[in-house]
N, C-alpha and C positions, 0 to 999 in steps of 0.2 A: 614455248612461251612467246616467241616472236610471232609465230603464226596466229596464236590466240590474240595477241595484242593488235596486230594489223586487222584481223577479222573483226575484233571487238570495236576498234575505232570506226571502221566502216559501218558496222551494224548499228551503232549508237549515234552515228552522225557527228562524232567528234573528229577534230583534226589535231595534228601534232606539229609543233614548231621545234625542230631539233637543233637550232642554232648553237645552243650552249653545250650540246653533246659532241659536236664535231671535233673540237680540240681534244677532248678526252679519248674519242675513238681513234684519232690519229696517233696518240701516245700508245694506246693498246696495240695498234697495228705495228708500231715500231718495236714494242716488246715482243710481239709474236714473231717478228722477223728475227730478233735476237735469239729467241727460243729455238727457231728453226735451224739456227747454226748448230745447235747441239744434236739435232736429228741428222743433219747432213754430214757433220764432222764429229762423230762421237769420240770422246776420250776415254781412257781407261781409269782415270781417277774417280773414286766414289764421290769426291767432293763436287765434281762437275755434274754428276747425275743428280745429286741432292739439290744443287742449284737449279738444274733444268726442271726437275719435278716441282720444286717450289714455285718457279716462274710459271709453269703450266697451270698449277692450281690457282695462282693469283689471276692469271688471264681468264680462267673459267669463272671465277667468282666475280671479276669486274665486268665481263661481258654479260653475265646473267644479271648483275646489278644495274646495268644500263637499261635492261628491258623490263624487269619486274616492277619498278616503281611506276612505269607508264601503264602497265597492265592493270593496275588497281583502278584507274580512272574509268575505262569502259566497263570493268567489272561492276562498279557501283552504278554506272549509268544504265545498266541492263534492267534496273527498276524492279528487282525482286523485293518482296515485302520486307520492311525493316524488322530487325530482330531485337530491338531494344526492350520491348515488353517482356519477352521470355528471359532475356538476360537479367533484367531487374528482378523477375520472379525467382531465378536461380540464386541471385544474391540474397534475396529475402529468406529463402530456404536455408541459407548458410548463416543467417543472422547478420548480414553485412549491408550497410547503407552508405554508399560512396559519398554523398554530400556531407554526412556527419563526420566521416573519417577525414575528408578534405578540410573541413572547418577545424577539426582537432589539430591537424598538421599545421595549418596556418597560424594557430595559436602558439606554436613552438618553432619560431623562425630558424633557430640554429639547426634543429633536426630537419626542417624543410629544406634548408640550404644543402645539407649533406645528401638528402634524397634527390634533389635536383642535379647535383654533381654526379651522383651514381647513374641517374637516368640518362644524362648526356654522355656518359662514358662508353656507351655501346659501340659507336663507330670507331673510336680509337682502339677499343679492344679487338674489333674485327681486323683493324689495320695491322696489329702485331702478330696475329695468329700465324700467318704464312711465314714471315721471316724468322720468327722465333721457333716454331715447331719444325719447320723444314730445314732452313739453312743453319740454325744454331743447335737446336736440340736433336735434330736428325731423326725425328719420330715420324717416319713415313706413314705408319698405320694410322696414327692420330690425325695426320694432315689430310689424308684422303677421306677418313671418316668425317672430319669436320666439313670438307667440301661437299660430300654427298648429303649429309644431314642438312646443311645450309640450303642446298638446292631443293631437297624434298620438302623441307618446311616452307620454303618460299612458294613452291607450287601449290601446296595444300592451302596456304594462306590466301592466295589469289582465288582459288576455288571457293573457299568459305566466304571471302569478301563478296564474291559474285552472288552466292546463294543466300547468304545471311548478312546483308549490310547493316551496319548500326551507326547511329549518329554520335555515339559516345555519351558518357554520363552528363557532362556539362550542358550539352544541348538538350538532352532529354529532361533533366531536372531543372535546368535554368539557373545554375549557380556559376560563380566565377572560380574556375580551377586555379590551383597554384601553377600547374603546368599551363603554359601559354598555348592554347589550342585554337586561337581565333582563326588562323589561316585554314586549319583543318575544317572547322565548322563552316566557314564561308565557302570553301571549295566543295565540300560535301553537299551543302545546300544548293550550290550552283549546278552540280551534276544531276541532282534529283529534280530540280525545277526547270532545267533546260537552259539556264542563263550562262553556264560555263560551256563554251563550245570549242575552245582551243586549249589544248594541254601544252604548256610551255616547259621546255627542259630546264629553264632557269628558275622555275617556280613550282617545282614538284614538292609534294608534301606526302608524308606517310599517311595513307588513308585507311589504315587497318585499325579496327576496334577488336573484333573477334576473329581469330585468336590473337593474343598479344604477341607480336613478333619481338618486341623488346624483351619480354620475359623468356621467350624461347631462345633468343639470341644469347642472353646471359647464361642460360643453362648449357647451351652447346659450347660456348667458349670455355666455361668452367670445366665441363666434362672432357674437353679436348686436352686439358693440362693435368688430368687426374694422376698421371704417373710422374709428375714433376712437382714435388711438394713446395719448392721455393716459389713457384708460380701459382700452384693450385690454391693454397690457403688464402693469400690476399685476394685472388679472384673470387673465391667462395664468399668472402665477406662483402666485397664490392657488389657482387651480383645477387646476393641475398637482399641487400639494400635496394638494388635495382628492381627486383621482382616486387618488393614491398612498395616501392615508389610508384609503380604503375597504377596502383589503387589509391594510395595515400595522397598522391598529387592530383587525383581526379581525372587521370588520363584514360583509365580503363575500369570496366566492371571487374569484380572478383571472378566472375564466370569466364572472363577473357583469359585470366591466368590459368584457370583450370583447363580451358581449351588448349592453351599453350603447352602445358605439361603433357596432355594427351597427344598433341601433335608431335612434340619432341620425342616422346617415348616410342610412338609409332614409327617415326622416321628412323630412329636408331635401330629398331627391330627390323625394318625393311632393309636397311644397309647391311646389318649383320646376317640376315637370313638369305638375302638374294644378291647383294652387290660386293660384299667384302672379299670373298675369294676371287671373284672376277677381277676386281681391281688389282689384287696382288698378282694374279696370273698375267694380266696385261703389262704391268710395270716390269715384271721379271722376264717374261718371254719376249716382250718388245725389245729389250736390251740384248738378251742372250741370242734370241732367234735371228734378229735382223743384223746384229753387229758382232756377235760372237764375244760380247763383253759381259762379265758377270755384274749384275746390278747389285747395289749395296743392299745388304740384308735379304737378298733373294734366297728362297728356300732351295736346298740341295735337291736335285732332280730325283735322287734315290730315296729321299725322305718325304717328298711331297705326297700328299694324299690325292 
């Protein structure tokens, strides 16, 4: 993703101002050094390995999260044809008209406020996944599954944004959405007409229309907690509202949500078909083989397939 981003910035003539990212990168380097202590001086307590794995997943997600938002900008600036026309046609085939739904939601301010709250809850939800699943609930399989699906969905999203960029319903139909998308619309237009030449780390915006990463994110968080009912049911309610909010607040076409479901299901299938056993082997053998210490929940060598 980093190579794609650097090459994309060069190809499209964009430049990047990283000033606001430097402090965050320094913190991540400090956490990486802390994690390296567990590799150099492994302990025999399962709690240490759960902390180490949780920290590793957090580092992977944060490092990827530094690069992916930047990658969206050259993806849109590659100037592939806009996809809004066929997204609107897909919505029409489903009997959905986003401006009408947005107007109905605006007429119900309490419901609109709940939807706005659910829409804004995604980042806090991402923040709790690693400490809760890894350090508290000790669900290693769900933790690695979430990390892999997050990465796969992010990669697919950037590819689709490059090939099928869309300006979002508010810009296409010309209505005022409940969701405040002014900065998205301005930056999207600037990338397409060549007036936005510098991507600044302190002014990054989610530039994704199709597929809805908000909807996919809500689904992947809820699924990650499926074995933990105390967490699963509240998350199911919140993220059902979140998925609805993407359309009812005027932020996305309904087709974007359909694309998000397909992307999430495909990513989950790829993980289970090609990556899941590999991840388990690496975590188990990495501890046993290198240090002679049994990893928590590691399969017995005699029973492993």
